C-alpha positions as CSV (number, residue, x, y, z in Angstrom):
1,M,0.0,-0.1,0.2
2,T,1.2,3.4,-0.8
3,S,1.8,5.8,1.9
4,T,-0.2,9.1,1.6
5,S,-1.2,12.4,3.3
6,V,-4.5,12.8,4.6
7,R,-6.1,15.7,2.4
8,V,-8.5,18.5,3.5
9,A,-11.0,20.1,1.7
10,L,-13.0,23.3,3.1
11,R,-16.4,24.5,1.5
12,V,-17.6,27.3,3.1
13,R,-21.3,26.8,3.9
14,P,-23.8,29.5,2.5
15,L,-25.6,31.4,4.9
16,N,-29.5,30.2,5.8
17,S,-32.3,31.9,5.7
18,K,-32.1,33.3,9.4
19,E,-28.7,34.6,8.8
20,T,-30.0,36.4,5.8
21,L,-32.6,37.9,7.4
22,Q,-30.3,39.2,10.4
23,N,-27.9,40.7,7.7
24,C,-25.3,38.6,8.8
25,S,-22.0,37.9,6.3
26,E,-19.7,35.7,6.2
27,C,-16.8,35.5,8.6
28,L,-13.9,34.7,6.5
29,T,-12.2,35.5,3.5
30,I,-10.9,33.0,0.8
31,I,-7.5,34.0,-0.2
32,P,-7.5,34.1,-4.1
33,D,-5.2,31.7,-6.0
34,A,-4.0,29.9,-3.0
35,P,-5.9,27.2,-0.9
36,Q,-6.2,29.2,2.1
37,I,-8.6,31.3,4.4
38,L,-8.5,34.6,6.4
39,M,-10.4,34.5,9.4
40,G,-10.6,38.5,11.0
41,T,-7.2,40.1,10.2
42,D,-4.6,37.7,11.8
43,K,-5.4,34.2,11.6
44,S,-4.8,32.1,8.2
45,F,-5.5,28.2,7.5
46,T,-4.4,26.5,4.5
47,F,-6.2,23.5,3.2
48,D,-5.6,21.2,0.1
49,Y,-8.6,22.5,-1.5
50,V,-10.9,25.8,-0.6
51,F,-14.6,25.9,-2.3
52,P,-16.5,29.1,-1.7
53,S,-20.1,28.9,-0.9
54,E,-21.7,29.0,-4.5
55,T,-19.7,25.6,-5.4
56,E,-22.0,22.9,-6.8
57,Q,-21.4,19.5,-5.6
58,E,-20.5,18.1,-8.7
59,E,-17.3,20.6,-8.4
60,V,-16.2,19.3,-5.2
61,F,-16.9,15.6,-6.0
62,H,-14.6,16.3,-9.0
63,D,-11.6,17.6,-7.7
64,C,-11.8,15.8,-4.5
65,A,-13.3,12.4,-4.3
66,S,-13.5,11.3,-8.1
67,P,-9.5,10.9,-8.3
68,L,-9.4,8.7,-5.2
69,I,-12.1,6.4,-6.4
70,D,-10.5,3.4,-8.5
71,K,-13.9,0.9,-7.7
72,L,-16.4,0.4,-5.3
73,V,-16.4,-2.8,-3.2
74,E,-18.8,-4.7,-0.8
75,G,-18.5,-3.8,2.6
76,Q,-19.8,-5.5,6.1
77,T,-23.8,-5.1,6.7
78,G,-24.4,-2.0,8.5
79,S,-21.3,-0.4,8.2
80,G,-22.8,2.7,6.5
81,K,-22.7,2.1,2.2
82,T,-26.4,2.8,1.6
83,Y,-26.1,6.0,3.9
84,S,-22.3,7.2,2.2
85,M,-24.1,6.8,-1.0
86,G,-27.5,8.4,-0.4
87,T,-30.6,6.9,-0.7
88,A,-32.2,8.8,-3.9
89,L,-30.7,9.8,-7.2
90,D,-31.9,13.5,-6.7
91,G,-29.7,14.0,-3.3
92,A,-27.2,11.5,-4.1
93,N,-24.1,12.1,-1.9
94,I,-22.1,10.6,-5.1
95,P,-23.3,11.4,-8.4
96,P,-24.7,8.4,-10.4
97,E,-22.6,9.4,-13.5
98,H,-19.2,8.5,-11.3
99,L,-20.6,5.0,-10.3
100,V,-19.9,3.6,-14.0
101,D,-16.7,2.0,-15.3
102,H,-14.5,4.8,-16.2
103,Q,-11.7,2.4,-18.0
């Protein structure tokens, strides 16, 4: 098995309706051309990937997860396969088009 580092992605959550009604704003700044955010004026955090709030699920999957998926295998009953995959095509966690053979 090849030794690799854990990669970390940050996806900024959009403001919810309550936050919008209260005129809240995002509390961090994404640094352009760097996978980095700035909180306030003095705290910066670096990640492998940073996605702004308007990023679609498909883009996050394409950039982060798709390169890691070689094949899907079975797992022990109750281990969370269905939960991880999603139960409806409408809101599936893994887009169905990625479940086909990409050879």
